[in-house]
C-alpha positions in Angstrom: 197.2 203.9 151.5 198.6 206.9 153.2 199.0 210.1 151.3 201.8 212.5 152.1 200.7 216.0 151.7 204.2 217.3 152.2 205.4 215.3 149.3 202.6 216.6 147.1 203.3 220.2 147.9 207.1 219.6 147.3 206.2 218.3 143.9 204.0 221.2 143.1 206.6 223.8 144.2 209.3 222.2 142.2 207.0 222.1 139.1 206.2 225.7 139.4 209.9 226.7 139.9 210.8 224.6 136.7 208.1 226.4 134.7 209.2 229.8 135.9 212.9 229.4 135.5 213.6 227.0 132.7 214.5 228.3 129.3 215.5 226.1 126.4 216.6 227.3 122.9 217.2 225.2 119.9 217.6 225.5 116.1 214.5 224.0 114.5 214.9 225.1 110.9 217.9 225.7 108.8 218.4 226.8 105.2 221.7 227.5 103.3 222.2 228.9 99.8 223.7 226.0 98.0 225.5 228.5 95.5 226.9 230.5 98.3 230.5 231.4 97.4 233.2 229.3 99.1 235.1 232.3 100.6 233.7 232.7 104.1 232.2 236.0 105.2 233.9 237.7 108.1 232.9 241.3 108.7 229.4 241.4 110.1 227.0 244.1 111.2 224.4 242.8 113.5 220.8 244.2 113.4 218.2 243.2 116.1 214.7 244.4 115.0 213.5 245.4 118.5 211.5 248.5 119.4 212.8 248.8 122.8 216.4 250.5 122.7 217.8 248.7 125.7 216.5 245.3 124.5 217.9 245.9 121.1 221.4 246.7 122.4 221.3 243.6 124.7 220.5 241.4 121.8 223.1 243.0 119.4 225.8 242.7 122.1 225.1 239.2 122.7 225.5 238.3 118.9 228.6 240.4 118.6 230.3 238.9 121.7 229.7 235.4 120.4 230.9 236.3 116.9 234.0 237.9 118.2 234.7 234.9 120.4 235.1 232.9 117.2 237.4 235.5 115.4 234.7 237.2 113.4 234.8 241.0 113.1 231.3 242.1 114.2 229.6 245.5 114.9 226.3 246.1 116.6 224.1 248.4 114.5 223.3 250.7 117.5 226.9 252.1 117.1 225.8 253.4 113.7 222.1 254.0 114.5 221.9 254.6 118.2 218.1 255.7 118.4 216.3 252.9 116.4 217.0 250.0 114.1 217.7 251.3 110.6 215.4 250.9 107.5 216.6 249.2 104.4 217.8 252.3 102.6 219.9 253.6 105.6 221.4 250.2 106.3 222.3 249.7 102.6 224.1 252.9 102.6 225.9 252.3 105.8 227.0 248.9 104.6 228.3 250.4 101.3 230.3 253.2 103.1 231.7 251.1 106.0 232.7 248.0 104.0 230.7 245.3 105.7 230.5 242.1 103.8 227.7 240.5 105.8 224.6 241.5 107.5 223.0 239.4 110.4 219.4 240.3 111.1 217.3 238.9 113.9 213.5 239.4 114.3 210.7 237.7 116.2 208.3 235.5 114.2 205.5 234.3 116.6 204.7 232.9 120.0 202.3 230.4 121.2 201.4 228.4 124.4 201.3 224.6 124.4 199.4 222.8 127.2 199.8 219.1 128.1 198.3 216.9 130.7 200.6 215.1 133.2 198.8 212.2 134.9 199.1 211.4 138.6 201.1 208.4 139.8 201.7 206.3 143.0 205.1 205.8 144.6 206.3 204.0 147.6 208.1 206.1 150.2 210.1 204.5 153.1 208.8 205.6 156.6 211.0 205.0 159.7 209.7 205.2 163.2 210.9 204.4 166.8 208.8 201.8 168.6 208.1 202.9 172.2 207.8 199.2 173.3 210.9 197.7 172.0 213.1 200.7 171.6 214.1 199.8 168.0 213.6 201.6 164.7 211.4 200.0 162.0 210.8 201.0 158.4 207.8 200.3 156.3 206.8 201.6 152.8 203.9 204.0 152.4 202.0 204.4 149.1 202.1 208.2 148.2 200.0 209.8 145.5 201.2 212.6 143.4 198.1 214.2 141.7 197.8 215.0 138.0 198.3 218.5 136.7 198.3 220.6 133.6 201.6 222.0 132.4 202.0 224.9 129.9 204.9 225.9 127.8 205.4 229.3 126.1 207.2 228.9 122.8 208.8 232.0 121.1 210.2 231.7 117.6 212.9 234.0 116.1 214.2 234.2 112.6 217.9 234.7 112.0 219.1 235.8 108.5 222.6 236.3 107.1 222.8 238.4 104.1 225.8 238.8 101.8 226.2 242.5 101.0 228.3 242.3 97.8 226.5 243.3 94.6 222.8 243.7 95.1 222.7 241.8 98.4 221.8 238.1 98.8 220.4 236.0 101.5 222.9 233.1 102.1 221.7 231.6 105.4 218.6 231.6 107.5 217.7 229.6 110.7 214.6 229.5 113.0 215.0 229.1 116.7 212.5 228.1 119.3 212.8 229.3 122.9 210.7 227.5 125.6 209.5 229.5 128.6 211.7 232.5 128.1 211.6 234.7 131.2 212.3 237.8 129.1 213.7 238.8 125.7 216.9 239.7 127.4 217.2 236.4 129.1 217.0 234.4 125.9 219.2 236.5 123.5 222.5 235.0 124.6 221.0 231.5 124.2 219.9 232.2 120.6 223.3 233.9 119.8 225.2 230.8 121.2 223.0 228.5 119.0 223.1 230.6 115.8 226.7 231.7 115.6 228.2 228.0 115.9 225.7 226.9 113.3 226.9 229.7 111.0 230.5 228.8 111.5 229.7 225.1 111.0 228.0 225.9 107.7 231.1 227.6 106.5 229.6 231.0 105.8 231.5 232.7 108.7 235.3 232.5 109.3 236.2 231.1 112.7 239.6 231.2 114.6 
């Protein structure tokens, strides 16, 4: 059995690249108020509960862009509260004065690291060589061993809530997303928006084009 070090190194490099650059976001939990009014909500203010001002703006802009692409009137909260995310009292007052009928709030829940063992395996690779005696090329198969390794995934969860602002306010929809191996908060915000907004439209709580 001949072991190809070049093949092993290539596998290791590709695995490292996949771990470093791969991000996957999915909706893992969803709840909808069964008594939510049939008339869809359409004017939404987006609030991302992020301490970093720049990250907050990036998150809110991603949701606003996704909402507007589906014909929903949306406003990022930083246009009203530029320095920090508003508290409940300030947000309630702004909603009342500006006539928003829905409020979309995004906040992080938790993060964890999952580790799994990937066993090694054997594979047959063709090897071609030129015989100096005959002048012909010959091919044979060499057994190559790819060693086992441990792979880790970082999983970050976010809660996304849609509140109806009429009357005393009412939670009408919530969804939890999981993002695997996010490079940064800014890298995953658009992914989450592109998962949550279609789910809201499909649920019928947001008007679409």
